[in-house]
N, C-alpha and C positions, 0 to 999 in steps of 0.2 A: 441224417445220418452224417458221419463225418466225412468231407470230403478228401480225398486223397491229394496230397500238396506234390505235384508233379517236379516243382526245382524248390531249392531254398530260397524262402524269402527273407531280406534282410532290411533292416532301416538302420542307416548311418546317422549318428547324431554327432554333430560337428562343431566343437567350441575354439576358442582362440587358440589352445595349445595341447588339444587334446582331440581324440576319437574313439567314439566305441560302437561296436556292432551289436544291435539289439536284434536276437533271433529266439526263437521259440521250436524244440521239436516234440514231438510226439513220442512220448516214452512210457505210454500206456501198458503197452505190451512186455516192454523190457522191464519193466517195474513189478510185474505179475500182479497187478491190481486188475482182479476181474470183476467187480462186481456192476450192479445192474439194478435198478429201481424199477420194479414193476407188481401191480399188484395181482393177487392169486388168480384170478379170472383171466389176466392179461390183456384186461380191456380198460379203457378210459373212465374210471371211476368216480365219483364225488363224493367227499372233497380231496380225495387223495391225487387226483391228477394235478393238484397244485403244488405238491411237495416230491421233495428227493433229498434228502438231509444228510449231512455226516460232521465231522468234526477232525480238525487235524491240532496234535497236542503229543507233547512227549511224555505219555503215560506210565514209562520205565523210568523215565528220568535218566537217560544214558546220553543225552545230549543232541539227539536226532528227532525229528517228528515221526509221531505213529498217525495212524488214520481210521477213522471208523466211520463207517457207510452203511445207511440203513438199505435193506433190501426191500422194502415195501409189501413182505410178507410172501411173495412167489418164492423166497428161500430164507435162510436165518441171515441176521444182521452180520457184518463182516469186521472184523479187527485185525487190520495190517498194521504187524509191528516191525519196523523199520531195520532191515539187515546191516544198514551202514555202507553197502556198497552199490546202491541205486537200486535196489530190491526189497521185496516187502513179504511178509509171511502170513498169510492169515490164522490168527490165534483167538478167533473169537470162541471158540468152545473151551479152549483150556482157561482162557480168562473168566467164562461164565456169561458172556454179552452174546451168545448164539440165538437169539430167542426169535422164534417165529412168528411176526406180529405185521400190523400195518401202521409203521413208526412213520412220524411225521418231520420230526426236526431233533437236532441234538446242539448240546452246549456244554463248555467245560468250565470249571472251575474249583479251587479247593475248599469246599464249602466248610469243610471240619478242620483246617487249618494244620494238618498233620505231615504238610510237606509233598503229598503226591496229587494229583489230578483226578477229579472224579468227573462224571458223566453224566448228564440230566437229557432224559429222550422224552419227548411228547409224542403219544400213541393214539391211534383210534381205536385200538384193540386186537382181538387176536385175528389169524389169518381165515376167517371165516368168512370173511366178507361184511359182516353185521358190524356196524359201529357202535362200540362201547365205552361209555365214562368209566373213569376211575382205573385208568389204564397206563398213566405215565410212570416214567422209572426214573430213580437216582441210583445210577451205579456208583456204591462209594469203593474207592480204589484202596485193597487192603494192603498196598505196599509190597506184596509179593506175588506179582503177575497175575492177582486174580482180583474180580469186583464180585459185591455184595449189593444187591436191589434192596435198598432201604428207604424207597418212595413210601410206605405205606407208614412205617414207624416215625418217619420224619414230617407226616402230614402234606405230601407234595404228589400224591399219586394222582391227584386230579385240578385241573384248574376251572372250569367251568363247574358250579356247584349242580348243575343240573343236566348238562347234556354232553355228547361227546365233542370236545373241542381241542385246541391246543397248536398251534403254529410255532413260531419263534421263540425263543425264551433267551434272556440276559442276565446277567450276574453283576452286582454292584453294592457297595456300602451307603446307602441312602442316608441313614442315620450316623454314618460315622463313628461306627463303635467297634471297628476292626474285624467284623465278620461280614461275610458276603450275603446280600437278601437276593431273592429270586423274583422275577417278572417275566408271566407269560403270557402272550399274546394269543384272543381269541378271535376268530374270524365270522364264526357260526352266528346268525341271526337271534338275539333276543336270548342269548346264553348266559349273558355276563361274563364271557369266557375273558376278560382282560383282569388279571389278578397279581396284586403285591402283596408278597409273603416275605414276611421278617424272618431272619436269622436269630433264634432265640439265644444262640452261642453254646459256649461250653458246659455252661450251668445246667442247661436244659438237654444235653446230649446232640447239641444241634438239631432241634426241630425247628420248626417253620410255624408261623401263625398268619392268616389271612388277614391284613389290614387295608384291604383295598376302600371298603366302604369307609372305614376310619380316616382313610389320609388322603383320598381322591375324590374326584367326581365322576369317576367313571361309569358308575352304575346307573348314572341319571341321565347319560347321552349314549347315542348308537355309536360304538367305533368297532369297525372291521379290521381287527388288528391284523397286521402281518409280522412286523420287525422291529421291536423295541430296542432302545440302546439307553443305557445309563451314561449320562455324558456331564461332566462339569463344563458348562458354556460360559459361566462369569468367572471361575477362578477363586470362589470362596470355599472349593473343597467339597461340596455337597452336589453330588450328580443330580443333574435334571433328569427327567424322563420323557425321552424322544420316542413317539411310535408311529411308523409309516403304516397306513391303513387306506383301506380300500373305500370307494364312493364318497370321498372328498370328506374321509373322517379321521385323517391323520391328527396327532394330539403334541402338543406342547406344554409340557407341565413343569413349572418351576418350582425347585425344591426350595420350602422356606424352612432352612438351617435343620433338616431333619425330623420338624413335629409336622408336616403334611407336605401337599403340593398345590399349587394353585395353577387352574387352566389359563394360560395366556396366548393359546394359539393365534388368536384374531391379533393380540396387540403386539407379538412378535414377528407379524409377516411370514408365518411358515403356514401350513395345513391348504397350502395353493394348489397342491397335485391331487388330481382327480381321481387317482386310483393308485395310490401309494403301498407299493409292494416291499420292495427292498430296500435297504438304506445303508450308509455308512458315514462315518466324520471322520474329519481330520483337517487340518490347515493348510489349505490349498494355496494362499498366496503369502504364506510365510510370515504374517503378521503377528503371531501369538496366541491368535483367536481361533477356536476351534468351530469349523464349519460342518454343514450337514447336506447330504446328497440322497435323495429319493427317487427310485426309479418306478416307473408308470407307463401307461400305453401311450404310444405315440399318436395314433388317432383321437387320443382323449385328452390331449394338452401336454402330453410328453413328460420327460424327466424334468424334476427340480432341483436347483443348486441354489442353497440359502446360505449365502455368505454372513458372517458374524460381523456386526457394526459395533458390538458391545453392549451391556446394559441390556440384554435379551432381547437386541432388535437384529433382525435380518433383513437383507435384501435378495430377493429371487432374481439369478443372471443367467440361468440356463441357455438362454438363446443366443444372448450375447457371447455365452463362453462356449459356444459351440458342443453342448452336452445333452441337447433338451431330445434329439431325435436318437432312440435306444431301441426302435421295435416294441415288442411286448416286453417289457422290464421285469426282471424278478431280483436276481442276487446282483450285490456291489460291492466292491473292495476298494478301499484307497490304500495305494502301495506306490513305494517310488520303483518302479519297474525298470527302470534304466540307470539307476543310483547315480542319478544327475541332480539328487539334492532337493528335489521337489516333488508332491506327490501326485500322481496318477492316478486316474480312475480304470476300472475294470466293471464290466457288467455283462450278465450273460440273459439269453431271453430266449422266448418261445411260446407259443400257446396252443394246445388242442387240435394236432395236427398240424400245425404251421409251424414249421422249423423257421428260427432266424437265427441270424450270427451273432456270435458274441463280439463284445466291441472293448478293445483299449484305447481310452482318450489320453493321450499323452499333454503332460502340463507345459504349456509354452511359458509360463511364470510371468505373462503378462496381460493375465484376465483370460486368457483362451486356451482352448485344447484341441489337439490335432488327432483323428481317429486314427489308428494305425494298427489293427489288429490283425488283420489279414496279411499286411505289407511286413510284419513282423514275424508271421508263420502261425498265429492263433487261427487256425483256419478250422472254426467248431461252429457247425450251424447243425443245433438239434433244439429238443425242448429243453432248454437250459434251466434251471430251477437255483442251483448253490453253487458258490465259489469258497473253496477253501484254499487260503494262502500258506503256503510252508516252504523252508529251504529243504528240500527232500535230502540234497546231495551235500549241504551243509559248505555251500561254495561260495556262500556271500551275495548271491542273487536269489530273489525269489521267484519260485514254480508257483504252479497253478493247477488246482484239482478241479475241474467242472463235473458237476451232478445233475442229472438231467432225469426227466421222467420217460420211463419207457426207452431207456437209453442206457450204455454204458457210462461208467464214470471213464472220465479222462484226463490223464495226466500231462500237462504241457511243462517240458524243462526249458528253464530259461539260460540260454546258452550265451549269454553277454559275455562278451570280449572285454577284457581287461587289461590291456596292454601298456594304454596309456590312460590315466583317468580312471572311472566308474571304480574309486574306492569305496569302502563300507566299514560299518560298525552293526553289528546285532548284540542287544543288550536284553537278557533276562532278569527280572528282579527277584529276590529272594528276600523276606521279610524276617528270617531267623528264627521263626516262630513266634514273633512277637505279638501279644494279642491286641495291640493298638495301632499294628500297620496291616493293611489288608494282605492278603496273600498273593505272591507273586505279583504285586504292587497294582493289583487292578484300580485304576482311577487315577494312578500314579501321571504327573506330568515330567518328561523327559526333554532337556533343553541341549543341545549340541552344538557347541560353537566350532567350526573350522573353516577355513579358507575366507573369512570375513562374513560368513554367513552363519544365521542361527537358526537352525530347524526346531521344528516344536513336533513331540509324538506323544500320545496318551495311550496307556494301557488300558484296552476295555476287552471285556468276556461278552462282547455283543455280536450278532448274526450279520453276516450277508444278507441272508435269507434263508432259513431254516438249516443254517449250516455255520459252523465258525472255524477260522484258522489260527494258527499260533497265538499266543500272546506273548508276542516278541515284540520289540521296539526294534525296527530295522532303519537304518542311516545310509543313505547314500550320499557320497562326499564328492561326487563330480572329481574335479584335478586336483583338489585340495592335497596339499603335500603332508598334512598332518592335523591332529586334533588338537585343537586348544582347551577345551573343556568340555566335560560333561556333567550336567547339573541335573540331580533327580528329587524331585518334591513329592513324597506322599501326600493323600488327600487330607491329612491331620496336619501339615505341615513340616514334618520330618525330613531334614534334606542331607543329602550326601553329593559330593561333588568329588570326581575325578581329574585330576589337572593330567593332560596330554596324554590320554591312553592309546595305546597304538593303535594304526587303523588296521583294517582287513583282519578282523579276528571277531569271535563271539565269545561274549563276558558275561559273567552271572554277576551281577552287581547285588552285592548283599547290603543288608541292613546295617553290619558292623562298619563302624568308621575305620577301623584297623585294615580291612580288607584291601588295599591298595593295587597290587600287584599279582598278577599270575603267578602259580594257579589261583584261580578265584575260589574261594570258598574255603581254602587253606592257609592260615596263619603260618608264617614263616619268615626266614630271614630276610627273603625279598622284600615283603610288607614293610618290616622296620628298616632296612635301608631305604626303601622308597620313601617312607615318612621322613626320615631324617633331609633326604634330597629336598624334598616338596618344603619341609620345615625352611632348611635353609634359603631356599630362594622365594619364601614367603608365596607359598601358590594355596589357592583357597583350600585345597583339600586335605591342608596341615591346620587349618584355623580352626581349632576342635575346642579350645577353652575360651573363657571369659576374659577381659572383653573382645569381642568380635574386631577382626581387622590389625589385632595387635598378636604377633608370633613372639610368646616367650613360653617361660617353665609350665605354664597352665595348660597350654599345647601337649605339651610332651608329657604331663601326667594324664591328661584326657586319654591321650591314643594310648598310653600302657594299659588305662583301665579296660580300653576296648579291647584291646590285645588279650588279654585274661577272660575276656567274656566270650570269647569265638563266635560261632555261630550255632548250627544244629549238632 
């Protein structure tokens, strides 16, 4: 159970000219989130005891995140729509997602490129308690505050061809054709539950084809999969497939230019985790290379931190880094929780009546981390399963929802002070409906330079474990006084640059090069004046015409052409 906090715990982060206090408060009751994951019998059931999933996403596109939480079958699933005042209202029935079933996991993506976010849910079947195959759900967002389940028509209603299975799922454009493909992890023994499903695109009505056996070797090896991730680890635009899996079966599959995947787990130096469960990716040492963190069981080797050395080679450093001990690990998330310009690690834990604390590993940016969960007010000791990252109050620091088995959901609000330092920028990507660019920039690489430091983020639709947070690039800016440049590169190489965007704001960076100033997504005189200022000062955001690096009339013509196209 959640232990009461008798006094406020705070952690002071001191630097040369700044100081901020990192602290969290339990705002579950205030937020009106009252979900709980429990099976219909109220008992510990197999394999449902390993799950408690959900997702945080802006389903109504009003600028703040909403929350979908699976109930496990004892009650209908919940969809909490953000009221914009720190509270949520359950509107699952009105939106058509109040199903009574034994749900496992949820993921989010705009799979049909219509501008709104859809929801994929893996399920073990109805609340009768008997496991049933062919029960997964693909809720298509209709754009009018309703969803329609189209899993059967789309061909994604089951993952295992034969048996009830399906844990975390992830979305990514493995063949770089602009639309989002789906991978579903399966844990049950000998069910062939690892499934790669190719999105056939608009001409097919966005149906999917199972290409697992054609493009991977997953059918020929035992994989007890929990948490898959599409992540481009070598910068060629084609995402690799990383699978955190149980019983020493984690996999690293190199993407061979969209034509297939080669299993190089051993050669890459990964797959060393004995019981891989949750996972997260991010650049933990600010070297521009994406690393991979996998949670596991402390008594059986513990968590693993695979640091990218380039060319598909990783070094496992969890013990030296201080992140190996995490209890019975499940969900994990990489986030700059204290806005100090480096990525920290969150982990939630617990096992079958053994409650474990959730951990917060703060990045010291010297190759080590310091655990500071309780010290910062994250006093969460339960059967933790999933972590949903979101900025529920849109104040520029990241809040946390923990989902647990046989326990309520908990919302911990980040109360980070920002008197001096702790600046931030939040970026959502909009492809403007272009067929060649992934919706919401999934797979895009963002580089932000401020205060002499360049930070790297990637947009992924990947689970922490059976759940997914906002698809937002969040940058902490520490004590920087301004941003020099924000550069976004979509997987196919399409690049946009903003010169000197203001700090401490949330922006929607569209694929339209004319969209240079707030209000984002609306082209007006502020964008025209902004372009002329950037052009006069030879800033990268105004370098739109050939030849590159030369600021002349071709840039003005290119800008006017983009201005005329607008966005959606």
